[in-house]
BADODREN-206983 format. One record per residue (C-alpha): residue in three letters; x negated, y, z negated. Coordinates in steps of 0.25 Angstrom, whole numbers, plus 2048, in hexadecimal, padded with zeros to 3 digits. Example, Ala and Ser with C-alpha at 12.3 -4.5 7.8 and 13.67 -1.06 7.14 Angstrom:
Ala7CF7EE7E1 Ser7C97FC7E3 
This chain:
MetC30AEDCF3 IleC3BAECD00 AlaC37AE0D07 AlaC2FAE6D16 IleC3AAE5D21 AspC36AEBD2F IleC42AF2D35 ProC42AF6D42 ValC45B05D46 ValC4BB0BD52 LysC4BB1AD51 ValC54B25D56 GluC50B2BD63 ArgC55B38D5D SerC57B3DD50 ArgC65B43D4C LeuC60B4BD40 AlaC5FB59D48 AspC6EB57D4E ThrC72B53D3F ProC77B5FD34 ArgC6EB5FD29 GluC77B67D1E AsnC84B62D17 MetC85B56D1F ProC93B4ED1C PheC90B40D16 GlyC8FB34D20 LysC91B3DD2D TyrC80B3BD32 PheC79B32D33 ThrC69B2FD36 AspC63B2BD42 HisC5FB1CD3D MetC67B12D37 LeuC63B04D31 GluC6BAF8D34 AlaC6AAE9D32 AspC72ADDD34 TyrC74AD0D2C ValC76AC4D35 AspC73AB4D31 GlyC71AB7D22 GluC65AC3D23 TrpC65AD1D27 LysC5EAD5D36 AsnC5CADED3F ValC58AE9D37 ThrC56AF6D3C IleC56B04D3D ArgC5CB0CD49 ProC63B18D4E TyrC70B1BD46 GlnC7DB15D51 ProC88B10D50 LeuC8AAFFD4F MetC90AF5D59 MetC9AAECD52 SerCA3AE3D54 ProCB3AE6D51 SerCB4ADAD49 MetCA9ADDD3F AlaCABAD8D32 AlaCA9AE6D2A LeuCB4AECD33 HisCBEAE1D2D TyrCB9ADCD21 GlyCB1AE7D1B GlnCA4AE2D16 AlaC9DAEED17 IleC95AF5D0C PheC8AB02D0B GluC83B0BD02 GlyC82B19D01 IleC72B1ECFE LysC6BB2CCFF AlaC5EB31D04 TyrC58B3ED00 ArgC4CB47D02 AspC45B4DCF8 ThrC41B5ACF7 SerC32B55CFF GlyC39B50D09 AsnC39B40D04 AlaC44B36D07 TyrC4AB2ECFA ValC55B27CFA PheC5DB25CEC ArgC5FB19CE6 ProC60B0FCF1 TyrC5DB01CEB AspC69B03CE3 AsnC72B05CEE PheC69AFACF5 AlaC6EAF1CEA ArgC7DAF6CEB PheC7EAF3CF9 AsnC7AAE5CF7 ArgC83AE4CEB SerC8FAE9CF5 AlaC8AAE1CFF GluC8CAD4CF5 ArgC99AD8CF1 MetC9DAD8CFF AsnC97ACAD02 MetC8DAD1D0C ProC7DACED0C AlaC74AD5D04 ValC6BAE0D0C ProC5CADDD09 GluC55AE9D03 GluC4BAE9D0D IleC56AEDD17 PheC5DAF6D0F MetC51AFCD08 GluC48AFCD12 GlyC50B00D1D MetC55B0CD16 ArgC49B10D13 LysC44B0FD22 LeuC51B15D26 IleC50B22D1D AlaC41B24D20 MetC45B25D30 AspC4FB2DD2E LysC4CB36D21 AspC4DB43D28 TrpC5AB42D27 IleC5BB43D18 ProC61B51D16 AlaC57B5AD0D LeuC64B62D07 LysC6AB63CFA AspC75B57CF8 HisC71B51D05 SerC6BB43D08 LeuC6AB38D12 TyrC75B2DD0F IleC72B1FD10 ArgC7BB15D16 ProC78B06D13 ValC85AFDD19 MetC87AEFD1D PheC93AE9D23 AlaC98ADDD27 ThrC96ADAD37 AspC9CACCD3A ThrCA5ACCD48 MetCB1AC3D42 LeuCBBAC3D3A GlyCBEABCD2E ValCBEABFD21 ArgCAEABBD1C ProCA3AC2D19 SerC9CAC5D26 GluC8EABFD29 ThrC89ACBD30 TyrC86AD9D2C LysC80AE6D2F PheC79AEFD25 LeuC76AFCD2A IleC6FB0AD22 LeuC73B18D28 LeuC70B25D22 SerC78B31D23 ProC72B40D1C ThrC7DB47D16 GlyC80B52D0D ProC88B52D01 TyrC94B49D00 TyrC9EB4FCF6 AlaC9AB5ECF8 AlaCA4B64CEE ProCAAB5FCE0 MetCB4B53CE3 LysCC4B52CE0 IleCC8B44CDC ValCD3B3CCDA ValCD5B30CD1 GluCDBB24CDA GluCE5B1CCD4 ThrCEBB15CDF TyrCE1B10CE8 ThrCD4B07CE2 ArgCC6B07CE6 AlaCC1AFACDF AlaCC5AF0CD5 ProCBDAE6CCE GlyCB8ADBCD5 GlyCB8AE4CE2 ValCAEAE9CEB GlyCAEAF8CE3 PheCA1AF8CDE SerC9BAF4CEC LysC97AFFCF6 AsnCA1AF7D02 AlaCA9B00D0D GlyCB7AFAD07 AsnCB6B02CFC TyrCB4B0FD03 GlyCBEB0BD0C GlyCCAB07D03 SerCC7B15CFC MetCCAB1DD07 LeuCD9B1FD06 AlaCD8B24CF8 AlaCCEB2FCFB ThrCD6B33D07 LysCE2B34CFD AlaCD9B3CCF3 ArgCD5B46CFF GlnCE4B48D03 GluCE6B4CCF5 GlyCDAB55CF6 TyrCD1B4DCEE AspCC3B47CF2 GlnCC4B3ACEE ValCC8B2FCE2 LeuCC5B2CCD5 TrpCC8B1CCD7 ThrCCEB16CCA AspCCEB05CC8 AlaCD7AFCCCF PheCE0AF8CC4 GluCE4B05CB9 HisCDDB11CC3 LysCD8B16CB8 TrpCCAB12CB6 LeuCC0B1BCBF GlnCB8B15CCA GluCB2B1CCD4 ValCB5B2BCDA GlyCB6B2ACEA MetCAAB21CED MetCA2B27CE0 AsnC9EB23CD4 ValCA4B2DCC8 PheC9FB32CBD PheCA7B3ACB2 ValCA0B43CA6 IleCA8B42C9B GlyCA3B4AC90 AsnC93B46C8F ValC96B38C93 AlaC95B35CA4 IleC9EB29CA8 ThrCA0B21CB4 ProCA9B15CB8 SerCA1B07CB4 LeuC9EAFFCC0 GluCA0AF1CB8 GluCADAF0CC0 GlyCA8AF0CCD ThrCB2AF9CD2 IleCA5B06CD3 LeuC9AB07CDD AlaC8DB06CD5 GlyC88B15CDB ValC7AB18CDC ThrC7EB25CD9 ArgC85B21CCD AspC7BB1ACC6 SerC70B27CC9 ValC7CB2FCC3 IleC7CB25CB6 ThrC6DB27CB3 IleC6CB35CB5 LeuC78B39CAD ArgC71B2FCA2 GluC65B38CA4 MetC6CB44CA0 GlyC70B40C95 LeuC7EB3CC98 LysC85B30C93 ValC8AB27C9E GluC95B1DC9D GluC98B13CA8 ArgCA6B0DCA5 ArgCB5B0DCA8 IleCBBB1ACAA SerCCAB1ECAA IleCD1B2ACB0 AspCD8B2BCA1 GluCCAB2CC9C LeuCC7B37CA6 LeuCD4B3FCA4 GluCD2B3EC94 AlaCC3B44C95 TyrCC9B4FCA0 GlyCD3B52C96 LysCC7B55C8B GlyCC0B5CC93 ThrCB4B51C91 LeuCB5B4DCA1 GlnCABB56CA6 GluCA6B51CB3 AlaCA9B46CBD PheCA2B44CCB GlyCA0B39CD4 ThrC92B32CD9 GlyC8DB2CCE4 ThrC84B2ACF0 AlaC8AB34CFA AlaC90B3FCF0 ValC84B3CCE4 IleC8CB45CDB AlaC9CB49CDE MetCA0B53CD4 IleCB1B51CD0 LysCB7B5FCCE GluCC6B58CCD LeuCCCB4CCCA LysCDBB48CCC TyrCE3B3DCC4 LysCF2B3CCC7 AspCF5B4BCC6 PheCEAB4ECBC HisCDFB56CC0 MetCD1B56CBC AsnCC8B62CBF PheCBAB64CBE AspCB0B6ECC0 ProCA4B68CC7 GlyC9DB75CC6 LysC9CB73CB8 PheC97B64CB9 LysC8AB63CB1 ValC87B55CB1 AlaC8BB51CBF AlaC82B5DCC6 GluC76B5ACBE ValC77B49CC2 LysC78B4FCD1 GlnC6BB56CCF ArgC64B4DCC8 LeuC67B42CD3 AlaC63B4DCDD AspC55B51CD8 IleC53B44CD6 ArgC57B40CE6 GluC4FB4DCEA AlaC42B48CE1 LysC43B55CD9 ValC43B4DCCB ProC3CB40CC9 AspC43B33CCD ValC40B2BCC0 HisC4BB22CC5 GlyC46B1DCD2 TrpC52B21CDB MetC4DB27CE6 TrpC46B1ECF0 LysC3BB24CFA IleC3CB22D0A 
């Protein structure tokens, strides 16, 4: 049971929902009427409030702007065929948020603020959840340092927010991916396993160069040999070779422990596939492609859920796939959708009703 907490609410005078498009919404462009806000001061969380979504006042010397103490999460809420609102595996995101906080030397957010605050906020703005295929309400918890003096040290004050954003499909079309051999996303001992802002900022140049070459994203490789595969863009990645689904291992701490990744592994095993979480190299991928056993490649993440890959480029070699023939990824995507929309029993207890 979540501890009871009194969260004051300030409501908008007029909802912006009627002025917001309801179909094919781009990711992260629109936000609901309200947000949750809390402050960490003098060693405790205070001023927990739900209020209208609005700009923040901040000092130019705010620590997060200078030293990068900032973390976030990505969660989704869905509407079932009866109109009920559910959040997909939020406790897993709550736990991962606080693992990120620990790695970035930031305070943990208590369960009653994170979970009960999220529940109350979504209940208020439930009408913003799109009732359309491949649409959802994206939930963005974020925390950042707010000290207003310069100096490289952990901040003593922080702000925690939860924002809600209705969104359509993230990757509507299959992706073209280039294998990254120059830039590095993460290394053992670093912060690759945490969902901190710097991981995303550091990825942008490689992604921009990939788009300039006509590709959607990069497939990250290890920092030392640039041959061991890590993530695709900011998603976990899966390869179906024969009757085995392979995804890079989390053991080195360079890969985010994706909630969607874990869900996909569970579903794949329920489908009867063998799943291997282990190191996989670009050489193994090339060999399987040459033999005709590399059947499918796809990314998994909260925003995209399942993103098919239609091309992988390594050096001057192109591996091409026909996502229209992807049986495994298509079935996983459908099974996840059926669970989220309450079309099948939620035997795993993944859906948290609002």
